[in-house]
C-alpha positions in Angstrom: -39.9 0.7 16.1 -39.6 2.9 13.9 -39.8 0.1 10.4 -42.2 -1.3 12.1 -44.7 1.8 12.2 -43.9 2.1 8.6 -45.0 -1.2 7.5 -48.1 -0.5 9.6 -48.6 2.8 7.4 -48.0 1.1 4.3 -50.8 -1.5 5.0 -53.2 1.4 6.5 -52.2 3.2 3.3 -53.4 0.4 1.0 -56.7 -0.4 3.0 -57.6 3.2 2.6 -56.8 3.9 -1.3 -58.7 0.5 -1.7 -61.9 1.8 0.3 -62.2 5.0 -1.2 -61.1 4.5 -4.7 -64.6 2.1 -4.3 -66.5 4.9 -3.0 -64.6 7.2 -5.9 -65.9 4.8 -8.8 -69.1 4.5 -7.1 -70.2 8.2 -7.3 -68.1 10.1 -9.6 -69.9 13.1 -8.5 -68.5 13.3 -4.8 -64.7 12.7 -6.2 -63.1 16.1 -4.7 -64.9 15.9 -1.2 -63.6 11.4 -1.2 -60.4 12.6 -2.4 -60.0 15.1 0.2 -61.0 12.8 3.1 -58.7 10.2 1.8 -55.8 12.9 2.1 -56.9 13.8 5.4 -56.8 10.2 6.5 -53.4 9.6 5.5 -51.6 12.9 5.9 -51.1 13.1 2.7 -52.1 15.4 -0.5 -53.2 12.6 -3.1 -53.8 12.4 -7.0 -55.4 10.1 -8.8 -55.4 10.5 -12.8 -57.0 8.8 -15.2 -59.6 6.2 -13.3 -61.7 3.5 -15.6 -63.5 0.3 -14.9 -66.6 0.0 -12.9 -67.9 -0.5 -9.4 -68.4 -4.3 -10.0 -65.1 -6.2 -10.6 -62.2 -3.8 -11.3 -60.9 -0.3 -11.4 -58.1 1.1 -13.3 -56.0 4.0 -12.7 -53.2 5.5 -14.8 -51.2 7.1 -11.9 -51.6 8.0 -8.9 -49.2 10.0 -6.8 -49.0 11.5 -3.0 -46.9 14.0 -0.9 -46.9 13.6 2.8 -48.7 17.4 4.0 -48.4 15.8 8.2 -44.7 16.0 8.8 -45.0 13.4 11.1 -46.3 10.8 8.9 -43.5 8.1 8.2 -44.4 7.7 4.6 -43.6 11.3 2.4 -43.8 10.4 -0.8 -46.4 7.6 -2.8 -46.8 7.0 -6.7 -47.9 4.1 -8.5 -48.6 3.9 -12.3 -50.3 1.1 -14.8 -52.3 0.3 -11.5 -55.3 -2.6 -12.0 -57.1 -3.5 -9.2 -59.7 -7.0 -9.8 -62.2 -7.8 -7.4 -65.8 -9.1 -6.2 -67.5 -6.1 -4.5 -70.7 -9.5 -3.7 -68.0 -11.5 -1.7 -67.9 -8.0 0.7 -71.1 -9.8 2.0 -68.2 -12.7 3.5 -66.4 -10.0 5.1 -63.1 -8.2 4.7 -61.0 -11.3 4.8 -63.0 -13.0 1.4 -63.1 -9.6 -0.1 -59.2 -9.6 0.4 -58.8 -13.5 -1.0 -60.2 -12.2 -4.1 -58.6 -9.0 -4.4 -55.4 -8.8 -6.9 -53.9 -5.7 -7.5 -51.4 -5.3 -10.3 -48.8 -2.0 -11.0 -45.9 -1.6 -13.4 -44.3 0.8 -11.5 -44.2 1.9 -7.6 -42.5 4.1 -6.1 -42.3 4.9 -1.7 -40.3 6.8 0.9 -40.3 6.7 4.3 -38.4 10.0 6.7 -38.0 8.2 10.0 -35.4 11.4 10.5 -38.8 12.8 12.5 -40.0 11.9 16.1 -42.4 9.1 16.7 -45.7 10.4 18.6 -44.5 8.5 21.9 -47.7 7.6 22.6 -48.5 5.8 19.4 -45.7 3.8 20.2 -47.2 3.0 23.3 -50.3 1.8 22.6 -49.3 -0.8 19.9 -47.1 -2.6 22.6 -45.4 -4.6 19.8 -48.6 -6.1 18.3 -48.8 -6.3 15.0 -52.4 -6.8 13.0 -51.9 -7.8 9.7 -55.0 -9.5 7.6 -55.3 -13.8 7.3 -54.7 -13.7 3.5 -52.9 -11.2 1.4 -54.9 -9.5 -1.7 -52.8 -11.2 -5.0 -50.1 -8.6 -5.4 -47.7 -8.0 -8.9 -46.1 -4.8 -9.0 -42.6 -5.4 -11.6 -40.9 -1.8 -10.6 -40.6 -0.9 -6.8 -38.6 1.8 -5.5 -38.3 2.1 -1.8 -36.2 4.7 -0.1 -36.1 5.4 3.7 -34.7 8.3 4.9 -33.1 7.9 8.9 -31.2 10.6 10.9 -27.8 8.1 10.9 -28.3 5.9 7.8 -30.2 5.7 3.9 -31.2 2.8 2.4 -32.3 2.6 -1.1 -34.3 -0.7 -3.1 -34.4 -0.3 -6.8 -35.9 -1.8 -9.8 -37.4 -4.4 -7.1 -40.2 -7.0 -8.0 -43.0 -8.5 -5.9 -45.4 -11.4 -6.3 -48.2 -12.6 -4.1 -49.9 -15.7 -5.0 -53.6 -15.3 -4.5 -53.8 -19.3 -3.9 -53.7 -19.9 0.1 -52.1 -23.4 1.4 -52.0 -24.7 4.6 -48.6 -23.2 4.8 -49.6 -19.9 3.5 -49.6 -17.9 0.7 -46.5 -17.8 -1.6 -44.9 -14.4 -2.0 -41.7 -13.9 -4.0 -39.1 -10.5 -4.1 -36.2 -9.6 -6.5 -34.3 -7.0 -5.1 -31.6 -6.0 -8.1 -30.6 -3.3 -6.2 -29.9 -2.8 -2.2 -27.6 0.0 -1.0 -27.1 1.3 2.8 -25.1 4.5 3.5 -24.2 4.9 6.9 -23.0 8.2 7.9 -22.9 9.2 4.4 -20.7 6.3 3.8 -21.7 3.1 1.6 -21.7 0.5 3.8 -23.7 -2.0 1.7 -24.0 -2.5 -2.1 -25.8 -6.1 -3.1 -29.0 -7.3 -5.0 -31.1 -10.5 -3.2 -34.0 -12.4 -3.8 -36.3 -13.6 -1.2 -39.1 -16.7 -1.4 -41.5 -16.0 1.5 -44.9 -17.9 2.7 -47.6 -15.5 4.3 -50.1 -16.8 7.0 -52.2 -15.4 10.0 -50.1 -15.2 12.3 -46.4 -15.5 10.2 -44.1 -15.0 7.8 -41.5 -17.5 7.0 -38.2 -17.2 4.9 -37.9 -20.2 2.7 -35.0 -19.2 1.0 -33.4 -15.7 0.7 -30.0 -15.0 -0.7 -27.7 -12.4 -1.9 -25.1 -13.1 -5.3 -22.1 -15.5 -5.1 -23.6 -17.1 -2.6 -22.5 -15.2 0.4 -25.9 -15.2 2.5 -28.4 -17.4 2.0 -31.0 -18.0 5.2 -34.2 -19.4 6.0 -36.8 -18.3 9.0 -39.9 -16.9 10.4 -41.5 -13.7 11.9 -44.6 -14.9 14.4 -46.8 -12.7 16.1 -49.5 -15.0 17.2 -52.7 -14.1 18.6 -53.6 -10.6 20.3 -51.5 -10.6 23.3 -48.8 -12.6 22.3 -45.2 -11.5 22.1 -44.1 -11.2 17.8 -40.9 -13.5 17.8 -38.5 -14.9 14.9 -36.1 -17.7 14.4 -33.3 -17.1 11.6 -31.1 -19.7 10.5 -28.4 -18.2 7.3 -25.2 -19.9 5.5 -23.2 -16.2 5.8 -19.5 -16.3 4.6 -18.5 -19.7 4.4 -20.6 -20.0 8.1 -23.0 -20.5 9.7 -25.3 -18.1 11.6 -28.9 -19.2 13.8 -30.7 -16.1 15.4 -33.7 -16.2 17.8 -36.1 -13.7 19.7 -39.3 -12.4 21.0 -40.2 -8.6 21.0 -43.5 -7.6 23.5 -44.5 -5.3 25.8 -41.0 -4.0 28.2 -39.1 -6.9 27.1 -37.2 -7.8 24.0 -34.9 -10.8 24.1 -32.5 -11.9 21.4 -29.8 -14.7 20.7 -27.0 -15.4 18.0 -25.3 -18.0 17.4 -21.8 -17.9 15.0 -19.8 -20.5 13.5 -16.8 -19.9 11.5 -18.2 -16.4 9.8 -15.3 -15.6 7.3 -14.9 -11.6 7.9 -13.0 -10.9 4.8 -16.2 -12.1 2.9 -18.9 -10.3 5.0 -16.7 -7.1 5.1 -17.1 -7.3 1.3 -20.5 -8.2 1.5 -21.0 -5.2 3.5 -19.1 -2.8 1.5 -16.2 -2.7 4.2 -13.2 -0.3 3.0 -12.1 1.4 6.0 -9.2 -1.4 6.2 -8.2 -4.9 5.1 -10.2 -7.6 7.4 -9.5 -11.1 7.7 -10.4 -14.0 9.9 -12.7 -16.6 10.9 -15.4 -15.4 13.6 -17.5 -17.7 15.8 -18.9 -17.1 19.2 -22.8 -16.3 20.5 -24.6 -13.2 22.2 -27.9 -13.4 24.3 -29.3 -10.7 25.7 -32.3 -9.0 27.5 -33.8 -5.6 27.7 -36.7 -2.7 27.9 -36.5 -0.8 24.7 -37.4 2.0 27.1 -35.4 2.0 29.6 -31.2 2.2 28.8 -30.0 0.7 32.0 -32.8 -2.6 31.7 -29.7 -4.4 29.0 -28.6 -8.1 30.3 -26.4 -9.7 28.2 -24.1 -12.9 28.1 -21.1 -12.7 24.7 -18.5 -15.4 24.0 -16.8 -14.2 20.6 -13.5 -15.9 19.2 -11.9 -14.4 16.0 -9.2 -17.1 15.0 -6.7 -17.6 11.7 -7.4 -13.1 11.8 -5.4 -10.5 9.9 -5.5 -6.9 10.7 -3.0 -4.1 9.7 -0.6 -6.6 8.2 -0.5 -8.7 10.8 -2.1 -12.3 12.0 -4.1 -11.2 14.7 -6.6 -13.7 17.0 -8.8 -12.6 19.8 -11.4 -14.5 22.7 -14.0 -12.2 24.6 -16.2 -13.5 27.1 -18.2 -11.0 29.2 -21.4 -10.2 31.0 -23.6 -7.3 31.4 -26.3 -7.0 34.1 -27.6 -4.3 36.2 -26.0 -1.4 34.2 -22.9 -3.1 34.5 -19.7 -5.1 32.2 -18.0 -8.0 33.6 -15.5 -9.2 31.3 -14.4 -12.7 32.6 -11.5 -13.2 29.9 -10.1 -11.4 27.0 -6.9 -12.3 25.1 -5.6 -10.8 21.7 -2.5 -11.6 19.4 -1.9 -9.2 17.5 1.4 -10.0 15.0 3.9 -10.6 18.1 1.8 -8.8 20.1 -0.4 -10.4 23.2 -3.1 -8.5 25.8 -4.6 -10.6 28.3 -7.2 -9.3 30.5 -9.4 -11.1 33.3 -11.8 -10.0 36.1 -12.6 -6.8 34.4 -15.6 -5.0 35.7 -16.7 -1.0 34.5 -20.2 0.6 34.4 -22.2 0.3 31.2 -22.4 4.0 31.2 -18.8 4.5 30.9 -18.9 3.4 27.3 -22.6 4.3 26.5 -22.3 7.9 27.3 -18.3 8.0 27.6 -18.3 9.6 30.8 -14.6 9.6 32.1 -15.9 11.2 35.6 -17.2 7.3 35.7 -13.6 5.8 34.8 -13.1 5.3 38.6 -15.4 2.6 38.8 -13.4 0.5 36.4 -11.8 -2.4 38.1 -9.7 -5.7 36.8 -8.0 -8.1 38.2 -5.2 -8.9 36.2 -3.7 -7.5 32.6 -1.0 -8.3 31.5 1.6 -7.2 28.0 3.8 -8.8 26.2 4.9 -6.6 23.1 7.5 -7.1 20.2 6.2 -4.7 17.8 4.9 -1.5 19.2 4.3 0.4 16.1 2.0 -2.0 14.8 0.1 -1.5 17.5 -0.3 1.5 17.3 -1.0 1.4 13.7 -3.9 -0.5 14.8 -5.4 2.6 16.6 -4.7 4.9 13.6 -1.4 6.1 15.5 2.2 5.9 13.4 5.1 5.2 15.4 7.5 8.9 15.1 10.8 7.0 15.1 12.4 6.6 11.7 13.9 3.2 12.7 13.0 0.9 16.0 15.5 -1.8 17.2 13.8 -5.4 18.0 12.2 -4.7 21.5 10.3 -6.5 24.5 7.9 -4.9 26.6 6.3 -6.8 29.7 3.8 -5.4 31.5 1.4 -6.5 34.5 -0.9 -5.0 36.6 -4.8 -4.2 37.9 -6.6 -2.0 39.1 -9.2 -1.8 42.1 -10.5 0.8 44.4 -9.9 4.1 41.8 -6.5 2.8 41.7 -4.2 1.8 38.6 -1.3 -0.8 40.2 1.5 -1.4 37.6 3.6 -4.2 39.3 5.9 -4.3 36.4 6.9 -2.7 33.5 10.1 -4.4 31.5 11.0 -2.8 27.9 14.1 -4.3 26.7 16.3 -4.0 23.5 19.4 -5.7 22.8 21.6 -3.3 24.4 19.2 -1.1 26.6 16.4 -1.8 29.1 13.8 0.3 31.0 11.9 -1.1 34.3 9.4 0.6 36.2 8.2 -1.1 39.5 5.2 -1.2 41.8 4.0 2.3 40.1 0.6 3.4 41.0 -2.2 6.1 39.7 -5.2 7.7 41.8 -8.3 7.9 39.6 -9.6 11.3 40.1 -12.8 11.5 41.6 -15.8 13.0 39.3 -15.3 16.9 38.5 -11.6 15.9 39.5 -8.7 16.5 37.1 -6.2 13.8 36.0 -3.3 16.1 36.7 -4.1 16.5 40.2 -3.9 12.8 40.6 -1.1 11.4 43.0 1.7 9.0 41.6 4.0 6.8 42.4 6.8 4.4 40.8 10.4 3.5 40.4 11.9 3.9 37.5 15.3 1.8 36.7 17.3 2.8 33.1 20.0 0.3 31.8 21.5 1.6 29.2 24.5 -0.2 27.5 24.7 1.9 23.9 23.5 5.1 23.7 24.3 5.2 20.0 21.4 2.7 19.9 19.1 5.6 21.5 20.6 8.8 19.2 19.7 6.0 16.2 16.3 5.6 17.2 15.5 9.1 18.0 17.5 11.1 15.2 19.7 12.6 17.9 23.1 13.9 17.2 25.9 10.7 17.5 26.3 9.5 21.2 28.2 6.6 23.0 29.0 5.0 26.0 26.6 3.6 28.6 24.5 4.6 31.4 22.5 3.4 34.2 20.4 5.5 37.0 17.3 5.4 38.8 14.0 7.4 39.5 11.7 7.3 42.5 8.9 9.0 41.4 5.9 10.8 43.8 3.6 13.7 43.8 0.5 14.0 41.0 0.8 14.3 37.3 1.0 18.1 37.6 3.7 18.4 39.5 5.8 14.9 39.8 8.6 14.7 42.1 11.5 12.4 41.3 14.3 11.7 43.2 17.2 10.9 40.3 20.8 8.8 40.3 22.5 8.5 37.2 25.9 7.0 36.7 27.5 7.1 32.8 31.0 5.7 31.5 32.9 6.3 28.5 30.5 8.8 27.5 30.6 11.0 24.0 29.0 13.0 22.3 29.5 13.5 18.2 33.4 13.4 18.4 33.6 14.8 21.8 34.6 12.6 24.4 33.1 13.2 28.4 34.3 10.1 29.5 32.7 9.3 33.0 29.5 11.0 34.9 27.7 10.9 38.5 24.8 12.4 39.2 22.4 12.6 42.1 19.5 15.1 41.6 16.3 15.6 42.2 13.1 17.4 40.5 10.0 18.7 39.8 7.6 20.8 38.1 9.4 24.1 39.3 12.8 23.2 39.9 16.0 20.9 39.6 17.6 20.7 42.1 21.1 19.0 41.8 23.0 17.5 45.1 25.9 16.4 43.1 27.4 16.4 39.5 30.7 15.1 38.8 32.1 14.5 34.8 35.5 12.8 35.0 38.0 12.5 31.8 41.2 11.2 33.0 42.6 14.1 35.4 40.1 16.5 34.2 37.0 16.9 36.2 33.8 19.2 36.3 31.7 19.1 39.7 28.6 21.3 40.4 25.9 21.5 42.6 22.8 23.7 42.8 19.1 24.6 42.0 17.8 26.3 38.9 14.4 27.3 38.4 12.6 26.8 35.3 9.9 29.5 35.1 12.1 32.6 35.8 15.6 31.5 34.8 17.3 32.1 38.3 19.6 29.5 40.0 20.0 29.5 44.0 22.9 27.6 45.6 25.5 27.1 42.8 28.4 26.0 43.4 30.9 24.0 41.1 34.0 24.0 39.8 36.0 22.6 36.3 39.7 21.7 36.0 41.0 20.5 32.3 44.7 20.0 32.0 44.7 21.2 28.7 42.1 22.4 26.8 43.8 21.3 23.3 42.0 17.6 23.9 38.6 19.5 23.4 39.2 22.0 21.5 39.0 20.3 17.9 36.9 17.3 19.0 34.0 19.4 21.0 34.8 23.2 19.9 35.2 22.3 16.1 38.1 25.1 16.3 40.1 25.3 13.2 43.0 27.4 15.2 44.7 25.4 17.3 43.7 26.5 21.3 45.9 25.0 24.6 46.1 25.8 28.0 45.4 24.8 31.4 41.9 25.9 32.4 40.8 26.4 36.1 37.0 28.0 37.1 34.5 28.4 39.7 30.6 28.6 39.8 29.0 30.1 41.9 25.6 32.0 43.2 25.5 35.9 43.3 23.5 37.1 45.7 21.2 39.0 43.3 20.2 34.8 42.3 22.7 34.7 39.2 25.1 32.6 38.2 28.6 33.7 38.3 31.7 32.1 36.6 35.8 32.8 37.2 37.9 31.4 34.7 41.3 30.9 34.8 43.8 30.1 31.7 47.0 29.3 31.7 49.8 28.3 29.8 47.2 29.2 26.9 48.2 29.4 23.2 46.4 30.4 20.3 46.0 32.1 17.0 50.0 32.9 17.4 50.3 33.9 21.0 51.8 31.7 23.5 52.3 31.1 27.0 49.3 33.6 27.1 47.1 33.6 30.5 43.6 34.3 30.3 41.2 35.4 33.4 38.0 37.2 33.8 34.4 37.2 35.4 31.0 36.1 33.5 27.9 36.6 35.7 23.9 35.3 33.9 20.6 35.8 34.7 20.1 33.5 31.4 19.1 36.4 29.3 21.7 38.0 29.4 25.5 38.0 30.0 27.8 40.2 31.9 32.1 39.7 31.3 33.9 42.0 34.1 37.6 42.0 34.9 38.1 40.0 31.7 41.8 40.2 30.6 44.7 38.6 28.2 47.7 38.9 29.1 50.6 37.5 26.2 54.1 37.9 25.6 53.0 40.8 23.0 50.9 42.9 25.3 47.8 42.5 26.9 44.0 43.0 27.1 41.3 43.8 29.4 38.1 44.3 28.6 34.3 44.5 29.8 30.5 43.9 28.1 27.3 43.2 28.5 25.7 40.4 26.1 22.0 39.8 25.4 21.1 37.6 22.7 17.4 37.7 21.2 16.3 34.6 19.7 13.2 35.6 17.8 14.9 38.3 16.2 18.2 35.8 15.8 20.6 38.5 17.1 23.4 38.6 19.6 23.5 42.3 21.2 26.9 43.1 22.6 28.2 46.5 24.1 32.0 46.6 25.2 31.5 49.2 28.1 35.6 49.1 28.4 38.6 47.6 26.1 42.5 48.4 27.0 44.8 47.5 24.9 48.3 47.3 25.9 51.6 46.8 23.6 55.1 48.0 24.6 54.9 51.1 26.0 51.4 52.3 24.5 48.0 51.9 26.0 44.9 52.2 23.8 42.0 52.7 25.9 38.3 52.5 24.7 36.9 56.3 24.5 33.2 55.5 24.8 30.7 52.4 25.3 30.8 50.9 21.9 27.7 48.7 20.4 28.0 45.5 18.5 25.2 43.5 17.0 25.8 39.6 16.0 23.4 38.5 13.3 22.5 34.9 11.7 19.4 33.5 9.7 18.8 32.8 5.9 20.9 35.4 4.7 24.4 34.2 6.8 26.1 35.8 9.7 27.3 39.4 10.1 28.8 41.9 12.7 27.6 45.2 12.9 30.5 46.9 14.7 29.3 50.3 16.0 32.0 53.2 16.0 34.9 51.6 18.3 37.4 54.8 19.0 40.7 54.1 21.0 42.9 56.8 22.4 46.7 56.7 23.3 49.5 58.6 23.7 50.8 57.8 20.7 47.9 58.1 18.5 44.2 57.3 18.3 42.6 54.2 16.4 38.6 53.8 15.4 37.2 50.4 13.8 33.4 50.7 12.6 31.3 49.1 10.2 29.8 45.7 8.6 31.6 42.7 8.1 29.3 39.8 6.8 30.1 36.1 5.5 28.1 36.3 2.9 26.6 39.7 2.2 28.4 42.8 1.0 30.7 44.2 3.9 31.9 47.9 4.6 34.2 48.4 7.2 37.1 50.7 8.0 40.2 50.9 10.3 41.8 54.3 10.7 44.6 55.3 12.7 46.0 58.9 12.9 48.4 60.9 14.3 50.2 57.5 14.7 53.7 57.9 15.7 56.5 54.5 16.5 58.2 55.9 19.2 58.9 53.7 21.9 56.0 51.0 21.4 56.6 49.7 17.7 60.6 50.0 18.1 60.5 45.7 18.4 59.0 46.2 14.8 60.8 49.1 13.1 64.0 49.2 15.4 65.1 52.0 17.2 66.6 53.8 14.1 63.5 53.8 12.7 61.2 56.4 13.5 57.7 56.9 12.1 55.5 60.3 13.1 52.3 62.1 12.2 51.1 59.1 10.6 46.9 58.8 8.7 46.0 55.1 7.6 42.8 54.1 6.7 42.1 50.5 5.8 38.7 49.7 3.7 37.3 46.4 3.5 34.5 45.4 1.3 32.6 42.1 -0.1 31.7 39.2 1.4 34.6 37.7 3.9 34.8 34.9 2.0 35.7 36.5 -1.0 37.5 40.2 0.2 38.2 43.7 -1.4 40.0 45.8 0.5 42.2 49.4 0.0 45.0 50.8 2.2 45.8 54.5 2.4 48.3 55.9 4.5 50.2 59.4 4.6 53.0 59.3 6.6 54.7 63.2 7.7 57.8 61.8 8.6 60.4 58.4 8.9 63.8 58.7 10.0 66.1 56.6 8.8 69.8 56.8 9.6 70.9 56.4 6.0 69.7 59.8 5.2 70.5 62.9 7.2 66.8 64.4 6.7 63.3 62.5 7.5 61.1 60.6 4.6 57.7 61.7 3.6 55.0 59.2 1.9 52.0 58.4 0.5 50.6 54.7 -0.2 47.8 53.8 -1.9 46.9 49.7 -1.9 44.4 47.9 -3.9 43.9 44.4 -3.6 41.0 41.5 -5.0 40.8 38.3 -5.5 41.0 38.0 -9.2 43.6 40.5 -10.1 45.6 40.4 -6.5 47.4 43.5 -4.8 47.5 46.9 -6.7 49.9 49.4 -6.1 48.3 52.6 -7.0 50.5 55.2 -5.4 53.9 54.4 -3.6 55.9 57.7 -3.0 58.6 58.2 -0.6 60.8 62.3 -1.0 63.4 64.3 0.9 62.5 68.1 1.4 65.4 68.2 -1.0 63.0 66.8 -3.2 64.6 63.8 -3.4 61.5 60.9 -4.0 61.4 57.1 -4.5 58.1 56.1 -6.1 56.8 52.4 -6.9 53.7 52.1 -9.4 51.7 48.4 -10.2 
């Protein structure tokens, strides 16, 4: 109603100005009083400059300006220049119609600004009742430069440089009106939606305005029609016929108090041309639109809308894909009924039939009304899911998508979404969902508490396709599985069976897998897990709690005939590792995971036929190693440690609680607990070793410092009062004995290019070739550039005999 009220205000403005300027010309002494009365009536502050002419037949005004003083009035600004008004004062004796027939108005410029952002007076709108009161004859009018600006809450209209001509001659069909609009722009929410120009030829009569011809540039749109308001009490009606963008449009409607009726029929409209006309630039569109829309409603009652919609898009093109669609729907008593909806977008197709929903679900976007939605049947056939996602402004988060097909069908009734089947297939993999149900929650309840049910079957013929699809490390093999889903969206429950064959992760062969499990949002319960690779097996069962990281009723065992099979491919170890591995998994009384491990016939880094055993327990936050022992032909090592990863600090902290190293007849024992910190990150990897002091009857050894792979290292190994008797006989022979040796080894630089120094003082060296013992001093340096440098190599007897080397 706002544009209609604005039109009435313009006629009121014109009538008041004409009447009062006559009084103003007749009684100049009353000018201020008259101007104040006019301003009050229009809710504007008016100023008139240079009045000329005479009271009998014409008046002239150099300029008329007005600024709104009453914010409720839609006309906020008005201006006109070089105004001339010709009239016959005597014609007033014949009435207003006779006076208007002899009236002629000319102006070189006019400007009007309408502000529709303020609320209308509801009583005034109701009083009008849709009735339009206009004169039977228009005054002759000639304005060559009109600017009209309309400001509304969500749109702006600009009309500039417009000329308006009203022919004074009145024929049987009416008065001729000529309108030329060089600039016509529409902005919606700050964005340009229309930029064009138009020309119109109209016929004005007492009861109607007839559009003889209206066109826009390049003949994108050409229309004819009529607006008929008839006699008092009759509804206002319109008819419209238009050629738009290569197609045709017909429209009609009527406006009466409490009832508005509209009807539009479209045929073969080129929406690409229409988008260009409307300045639509959000994305490229093309196609031919046909159909019809009829509706009836009471503007004062939002739930009174009744409509019948039939639309069809042919030869369409959206988002780079061929698109066709068909819609048939009705609106009645606040309910939207979709009898048919079919859409093809490239290789994707969507079909829906028998859909009903409360209209407020869409007008108010009230998600609580979703339970009132009913659909008899919905079908999906999708062969290009990324292109469908692009149509909704979403990009597929995948580097490449293989050829695929998704076929699904379902329905919705009684607040339940039913998916009868959904089959997703690629050339090698498939997923099938059957008998899926989702309960739509009542108003005020969360979707997360809605019951859900269904059966999912996976048939994965090639894991490599999935790993490449989701940019995962290389996987190979095939798998199949089933999951029975129940519970709610917040707390889903699934019973899972999974079976895999010839599985591999990167270069690591895992062979065959069987799993039976049950999971919900709180825990994963594995009834059985069996991984078999030839003679090697892993068996496990138990429960794991996600929130606490605790495990319960864990049991399992591992048997690997020879770990050499996995050392390189799975563990990427440079040193060759071999041996038989047996392990058992269980729970402690505190709920921690316990791993008992034993490795026999082991060989690694020069050790052969070794036996390794130990116990590790963990709550997944820290790891405790106890009773760990390595037995070799050269010696034995026993230790215990506590290990705590600190992921945020990129560190692993450990404490050696016990360490015993046995070699031959000597045994070195850790004097006190020793801390170690392994750091990793942008600066590379480093190991900070607190003092490790090993004491024995044959001497003491300490280790301390920083070992860094990329940064500067400073690490020392020191031995004091070391003797070789008994425990080093295999190395020196029983004939040679070393007593009282003090040795200091220092390592500098990164491990990749180290620098080292060795300094030793040997109090006594027993040698069978000499009757007296030797003493020695040794100092040696090494770096990668200059190699080995002997700074001191001196052996001497108590009698002064010496052997020395330098170089």
